[in-house]
N, CA, C and O atoms as CSV, one atom per row, in Angstrom:
chain,resi,resn,atom,element,x,y,z
A,1,UNK,N,N,0.813,-1.202,0.000
A,1,UNK,CA,C,0.000,0.000,0.000
A,1,UNK,C,C,0.851,1.258,0.000
A,1,UNK,O,O,0.435,2.290,-0.528
A,2,UNK,N,N,1.996,1.184,0.567
A,2,UNK,CA,C,2.853,2.358,0.645
A,2,UNK,C,C,3.237,2.837,-0.754
A,2,UNK,O,O,3.346,4.044,-0.970
A,3,UNK,N,N,3.443,1.938,-1.698
A,3,UNK,CA,C,3.774,2.325,-3.068
A,3,UNK,C,C,2.591,3.057,-3.704
A,3,UNK,O,O,2.785,4.026,-4.439
A,4,UNK,N,N,1.386,2.604,-3.430
A,4,UNK,CA,C,0.190,3.260,-3.968
A,4,UNK,C,C,0.045,4.663,-3.391
A,4,UNK,O,O,-0.310,5.595,-4.113
A,5,UNK,N,N,0.309,4.819,-2.134
A,5,UNK,CA,C,0.219,6.141,-1.488
A,5,UNK,C,C,1.272,7.084,-2.073
A,5,UNK,O,O,0.986,8.248,-2.355
A,6,UNK,N,N,2.477,6.577,-2.251
A,6,UNK,CA,C,3.537,7.409,-2.847
A,6,UNK,C,C,3.172,7.809,-4.273
A,6,UNK,O,O,3.415,8.940,-4.693
A,7,UNK,N,N,2.587,6.871,-5.010
A,7,UNK,CA,C,2.162,7.159,-6.377
A,7,UNK,C,C,1.080,8.240,-6.385
A,7,UNK,O,O,1.115,9.146,-7.217
A,8,UNK,N,N,0.127,8.147,-5.467
A,8,UNK,CA,C,-0.925,9.162,-5.377
A,8,UNK,C,C,-0.339,10.520,-5.006
A,8,UNK,O,O,-0.754,11.547,-5.542
A,9,UNK,N,N,0.613,10.523,-4.102
A,9,UNK,CA,C,1.260,11.775,-3.715
A,9,UNK,C,C,2.009,12.380,-4.895
A,9,UNK,O,O,1.964,13.590,-5.115
A,10,UNK,N,N,2.694,11.533,-5.647
A,10,UNK,CA,C,3.440,11.996,-6.807
A,10,UNK,C,C,2.491,12.571,-7.858
A,10,UNK,O,O,2.775,13.609,-8.456
A,11,UNK,N,N,1.372,11.895,-8.079
A,11,UNK,CA,C,0.372,12.382,-9.044
A,11,UNK,C,C,-0.175,13.736,-8.594
A,11,UNK,O,O,-0.330,14.646,-9.407
A,12,UNK,N,N,-0.462,13.865,-7.322
A,12,UNK,CA,C,-0.952,15.133,-6.782
A,12,UNK,C,C,0.094,16.234,-6.969
A,12,UNK,O,O,-0.234,17.359,-7.349
A,13,UNK,N,N,1.328,15.901,-6.703
A,13,UNK,CA,C,2.419,16.858,-6.868
A,13,UNK,C,C,2.536,17.286,-8.336
A,13,UNK,O,O,2.707,18.471,-8.622
A,14,UNK,N,N,2.445,16.338,-9.258
A,14,UNK,CA,C,2.527,16.651,-10.678
A,14,UNK,C,C,1.363,17.525,-11.132
A,14,UNK,O,O,1.531,18.426,-11.953
A,15,UNK,N,N,0.177,17.244,-10.584
A,15,UNK,CA,C,-0.987,18.070,-10.918
A,15,UNK,C,C,-0.758,19.512,-10.470
A,15,UNK,O,O,-1.062,20.452,-11.204
A,16,UNK,N,N,-0.227,19.679,-9.271
A,16,UNK,CA,C,0.048,21.021,-8.757
A,16,UNK,C,C,1.109,21.712,-9.610
A,16,UNK,O,O,0.977,22.890,-9.940
A,17,UNK,N,N,2.146,20.985,-9.961
A,17,UNK,CA,C,3.192,21.545,-10.821
A,17,UNK,C,C,2.624,21.937,-12.180
A,17,UNK,O,O,2.969,22.980,-12.736
A,18,UNK,N,N,1.748,21.084,-12.702
A,18,UNK,CA,C,1.127,21.344,-13.996
A,18,UNK,C,C,0.292,22.620,-13.934
A,18,UNK,O,O,0.362,23.448,-14.842
A,19,UNK,N,N,-0.487,22.787,-12.884
A,19,UNK,CA,C,-1.316,23.986,-12.725
A,19,UNK,C,C,-0.435,25.226,-12.598
A,19,UNK,O,O,-0.738,26.268,-13.180
A,20,UNK,N,N,0.646,25.115,-11.844
A,20,UNK,CA,C,1.561,26.250,-11.689
A,20,UNK,C,C,2.180,26.620,-13.033
A,20,UNK,O,O,2.318,27.801,-13.351
A,21,UNK,N,N,2.553,25.619,-13.818
A,21,UNK,CA,C,3.129,25.880,-15.135
A,21,UNK,C,C,2.106,26.509,-16.075
A,21,UNK,O,O,2.449,27.380,-16.875
A,22,UNK,N,N,0.855,26.072,-15.982
A,22,UNK,CA,C,-0.190,26.667,-16.815
A,22,UNK,C,C,-0.379,28.136,-16.467
A,22,UNK,O,O,-0.532,28.970,-17.358
A,23,UNK,N,N,-0.369,28.457,-15.179
A,23,UNK,CA,C,-0.519,29.844,-14.759
A,23,UNK,C,C,0.675,30.691,-15.209
A,23,UNK,O,O,0.509,31.821,-15.668
A,24,UNK,N,N,1.862,30.136,-15.071
A,24,UNK,CA,C,3.060,30.843,-15.507
A,24,UNK,C,C,3.029,31.078,-17.020
A,24,UNK,O,O,3.400,32.151,-17.495
A,25,UNK,N,N,2.588,30.079,-17.760
A,25,UNK,CA,C,2.478,30.192,-19.210
A,25,UNK,C,C,1.476,31.282,-19.591
A,25,UNK,O,O,1.727,32.070,-20.503
A,26,UNK,N,N,0.358,31.324,-18.899
A,26,UNK,CA,C,-0.652,32.350,-19.177
A,26,UNK,C,C,-0.088,33.741,-18.894
A,26,UNK,O,O,-0.333,34.674,-19.659
A,27,UNK,N,N,0.657,33.886,-17.811
A,27,UNK,CA,C,1.263,35.174,-17.472
A,27,UNK,C,C,2.291,35.584,-18.527
A,27,UNK,O,O,2.351,36.747,-18.926
A,28,UNK,N,N,3.083,34.640,-18.967
A,28,UNK,CA,C,4.074,34.935,-20.004
A,28,UNK,C,C,3.405,35.340,-21.318
A,28,UNK,O,O,3.898,36.221,-22.021
A,29,UNK,N,N,2.289,34.701,-21.646
A,29,UNK,CA,C,1.541,35.077,-22.851
A,29,UNK,C,C,1.023,36.503,-22.736
A,29,UNK,O,O,1.083,37.269,-23.697
A,30,UNK,N,N,0.508,36.864,-21.549
A,30,UNK,CA,C,0.019,38.231,-21.334
A,30,UNK,C,C,1.157,39.240,-21.496
A,30,UNK,O,O,0.992,40.285,-22.124
A,31,UNK,N,N,2.308,38.909,-20.922
A,31,UNK,CA,C,3.459,39.804,-21.034
A,31,UNK,C,C,3.887,39.959,-22.490
A,31,UNK,O,O,4.224,41.058,-22.933
A,32,UNK,N,N,3.871,38.862,-23.224
A,32,UNK,CA,C,4.250,38.901,-24.641
A,32,UNK,C,C,3.275,39.755,-25.441
A,32,UNK,O,O,3.691,40.541,-26.292
A,33,UNK,N,N,1.987,39.605,-25.173
A,33,UNK,CA,C,0.985,40.411,-25.868
A,33,UNK,C,C,1.160,41.891,-25.545
A,33,UNK,O,O,1.055,42.740,-26.430
A,34,UNK,N,N,1.427,42.199,-24.275
A,34,UNK,CA,C,1.648,43.592,-23.882
A,34,UNK,C,C,2.887,44.148,-24.566
A,34,UNK,O,O,2.899,45.300,-25.001
A,35,UNK,N,N,3.911,43.342,-24.659
A,35,UNK,CA,C,5.150,43.760,-25.307
A,35,UNK,C,C,4.916,44.028,-26.786
A,35,UNK,O,O,5.410,45.015,-27.330
A,36,UNK,N,N,4.167,43.154,-27.429
A,36,UNK,CA,C,3.870,43.329,-28.855
A,36,UNK,C,C,3.058,44.606,-29.062
A,36,UNK,O,O,3.310,45.361,-30.001
A,37,UNK,N,N,2.101,44.841,-28.200
A,37,UNK,CA,C,1.301,46.066,-28.298
A,37,UNK,C,C,2.158,47.296,-28.110
A,37,UNK,O,O,1.990,48.296,-28.809
A,38,UNK,N,N,3.072,47.222,-27.169
A,38,UNK,CA,C,3.974,48.336,-26.909
A,38,UNK,C,C,4.874,48.590,-28.113
A,38,UNK,O,O,5.143,49.740,-28.458
A,39,UNK,N,N,5.337,47.528,-28.746
A,39,UNK,CA,C,6.184,47.684,-29.925
A,39,UNK,C,C,5.411,48.354,-31.058
A,39,UNK,O,O,5.962,49.189,-31.776
A,40,UNK,N,N,4.140,47.993,-31.221
A,40,UNK,CA,C,3.326,48.610,-32.270
A,40,UNK,C,C,3.136,50.106,-31.985
A,40,UNK,O,O,3.186,50.932,-32.895
A,41,UNK,N,N,2.921,50.433,-30.724
A,41,UNK,CA,C,2.752,51.834,-30.348
A,41,UNK,C,C,4.042,52.613,-30.609
A,41,UNK,O,O,4.007,53.731,-31.122
A,42,UNK,N,N,5.172,52.016,-30.255
A,42,UNK,CA,C,6.454,52.678,-30.478
A,42,UNK,C,C,6.720,52.858,-31.970
A,42,UNK,O,O,7.219,53.899,-32.396
A,43,UNK,N,N,6.388,51.847,-32.753
A,43,UNK,CA,C,6.592,51.946,-34.202
A,43,UNK,C,C,5.719,53.062,-34.781
A,43,UNK,O,O,6.169,53.815,-35.646
A,44,UNK,N,N,4.496,53.170,-34.317
A,44,UNK,CA,C,3.604,54.229,-34.797
A,44,UNK,C,C,4.141,55.598,-34.389
A,44,UNK,O,O,4.099,56.548,-35.171
A,45,UNK,N,N,4.639,55.690,-33.176
A,45,UNK,CA,C,5.199,56.955,-32.704
A,45,UNK,C,C,6.435,57.338,-33.510
A,45,UNK,O,O,6.608,58.505,-33.864
A,46,UNK,N,N,7.289,56.374,-33.800
A,46,UNK,CA,C,8.488,56.628,-34.605
A,46,UNK,C,C,8.086,57.113,-35.994
A,46,UNK,O,O,8.667,58.064,-36.519
A,47,UNK,N,N,7.098,56.460,-36.580
A,47,UNK,CA,C,6.634,56.861,-37.916
A,47,UNK,C,C,6.077,58.284,-37.893
A,47,UNK,O,O,6.322,59.061,-38.816
A,48,UNK,N,N,5.332,58.626,-36.846
A,48,UNK,CA,C,4.789,59.981,-36.732
A,48,UNK,C,C,5.918,61.002,-36.603
A,48,UNK,O,O,5.855,62.076,-37.200
A,49,UNK,N,N,6.937,60.673,-35.834
A,49,UNK,CA,C,8.070,61.580,-35.667
A,49,UNK,C,C,8.853,61.737,-36.965
A,49,UNK,O,O,9.323,62.828,-37.288
A,50,UNK,N,N,8.988,60.650,-37.697
A,50,UNK,CA,C,9.678,60.733,-38.999
A,50,UNK,C,C,8.905,61.627,-39.961
A,50,UNK,O,O,9.496,62.422,-40.692
A,51,UNK,N,N,7.596,61.495,-39.956
A,51,UNK,CA,C,6.760,62.325,-40.815
A,51,UNK,C,C,6.898,63.794,-40.421
A,51,UNK,O,O,7.032,64.665,-41.281
A,52,UNK,N,N,6.865,64.058,-39.136
A,52,UNK,CA,C,7.026,65.429,-38.648
A,52,UNK,C,C,8.397,65.980,-39.033
A,52,UNK,O,O,8.513,67.139,-39.429
A,53,UNK,N,N,9.419,65.163,-38.920
A,53,UNK,CA,C,10.774,65.578,-39.296
A,53,UNK,C,C,10.848,65.916,-40.789
A,53,UNK,O,O,11.483,66.895,-41.178
A,54,UNK,N,N,10.200,65.106,-41.611
A,54,UNK,CA,C,10.181,65.367,-43.055
A,54,UNK,C,C,9.488,66.691,-43.351
A,54,UNK,O,O,9.927,67.445,-44.218
A,55,UNK,N,N,8.406,66.973,-42.632
A,55,UNK,CA,C,7.699,68.237,-42.832
A,55,UNK,C,C,8.578,69.419,-42.424
A,55,UNK,O,O,8.622,70.439,-43.113
A,56,UNK,N,N,9.270,69.271,-41.305
A,56,UNK,CA,C,10.161,70.334,-40.831
A,56,UNK,C,C,11.299,70.560,-41.829
A,56,UNK,O,O,11.671,71.699,-42.111
A,57,UNK,N,N,11.840,69.473,-42.353
A,57,UNK,CA,C,12.902,69.587,-43.355
A,57,UNK,C,C,12.398,70.350,-44.589
A,57,UNK,O,O,13.103,71.200,-45.133
A,58,UNK,N,N,11.188,70.040,-45.015
A,58,UNK,CA,C,10.613,70.727,-46.176
A,58,UNK,C,C,10.435,72.219,-45.881
A,58,UNK,O,O,10.700,73.058,-46.742
A,59,UNK,N,N,9.990,72.547,-44.673
A,59,UNK,CA,C,9.830,73.952,-44.286
A,59,UNK,C,C,11.177,74.668,-44.284
A,59,UNK,O,O,11.282,75.802,-44.751
A,60,UNK,N,N,12.199,74.009,-43.762
A,60,UNK,CA,C,13.539,74.601,-43.727
A,60,UNK,C,C,14.053,74.844,-45.141
A,60,UNK,O,O,14.612,75.902,-45.431
A,61,UNK,N,N,13.863,73.871,-46.011
A,61,UNK,CA,C,14.295,74.026,-47.406
A,61,UNK,C,C,13.573,75.201,-48.065
A,61,UNK,O,O,14.172,75.956,-48.831
A,62,UNK,N,N,12.296,75.349,-47.764
A,62,UNK,CA,C,11.510,76.450,-48.332
A,62,UNK,C,C,12.045,77.793,-47.832
A,62,UNK,O,O,12.176,78.735,-48.613
A,63,UNK,N,N,12.351,77.886,-46.549
A,63,UNK,CA,C,12.893,79.121,-45.972
A,63,UNK,C,C,14.260,79.434,-46.581
A,63,UNK,O,O,14.550,80.585,-46.908
A,64,UNK,N,N,15.097,78.407,-46.731
A,64,UNK,CA,C,16.415,78.607,-47.333
A,64,UNK,C,C,16.274,79.129,-48.761
A,64,UNK,O,O,17.015,80.022,-49.173
A,65,UNK,N,N,15.341,78.583,-49.503
A,65,UNK,CA,C,15.109,79.042,-50.881
A,65,UNK,C,C,14.657,80.493,-50.895
A,65,UNK,O,O,15.076,81.260,-51.763
A,66,UNK,N,N,13.806,80.887,-49.944
A,66,UNK,CA,C,13.340,82.256,-49.875
A,66,UNK,C,C,14.485,83.209,-49.522
A,66,UNK,O,O,14.591,84.297,-50.088
A,67,UNK,N,N,15.336,82.796,-48.588
A,67,UNK,CA,C,16.477,83.627,-48.198
A,67,UNK,C,C,17.422,83.779,-49.384
A,67,UNK,O,O,17.899,84.881,-49.658
A,68,UNK,N,N,17.697,82.686,-50.087
A,68,UNK,CA,C,18.573,82.744,-51.257
A,68,UNK,C,C,17.982,83.669,-52.325
A,68,UNK,O,O,18.719,84.402,-52.986
A,69,UNK,N,N,16.670,83.640,-52.495
A,69,UNK,CA,C,16.016,84.490,-53.476
A,69,UNK,C,C,16.156,85.970,-53.074
A,69,UNK,O,O,16.336,86.832,-53.934
A,70,UNK,N,N,16.074,86.252,-51.788
A,70,UNK,CA,C,16.215,87.633,-51.311
A,70,UNK,C,C,17.645,88.123,-51.478
A,70,UNK,O,O,17.876,89.298,-51.765
A,71,UNK,N,N,18.604,87.223,-51.299
A,71,UNK,CA,C,20.009,87.622,-51.391
A,71,UNK,C,C,20.480,87.734,-52.840
A,71,UNK,O,O,21.508,88.359,-53.104
A,72,UNK,N,N,19.759,87.150,-53.763
A,72,UNK,CA,C,20.184,87.164,-55.160
A,72,UNK,C,C,19.895,88.449,-55.865
A,72,UNK,O,O,20.205,88.588,-57.048
């Protein structure tokens, strides 16, 4: 009977370990999803900043052209 009791204890232990691993896996999935969302937000922000930079560059070029026209 002692072998049966040890087997039952081992099965119970494995079930607990399995549940803990499932919870850890779920938490890791949540973290991964949050990370992916954050990366998308950062990429969108970078793209917006690049667009703004391009607009500023165009404005600077326009001002330089106007100054050159005045000096000519």
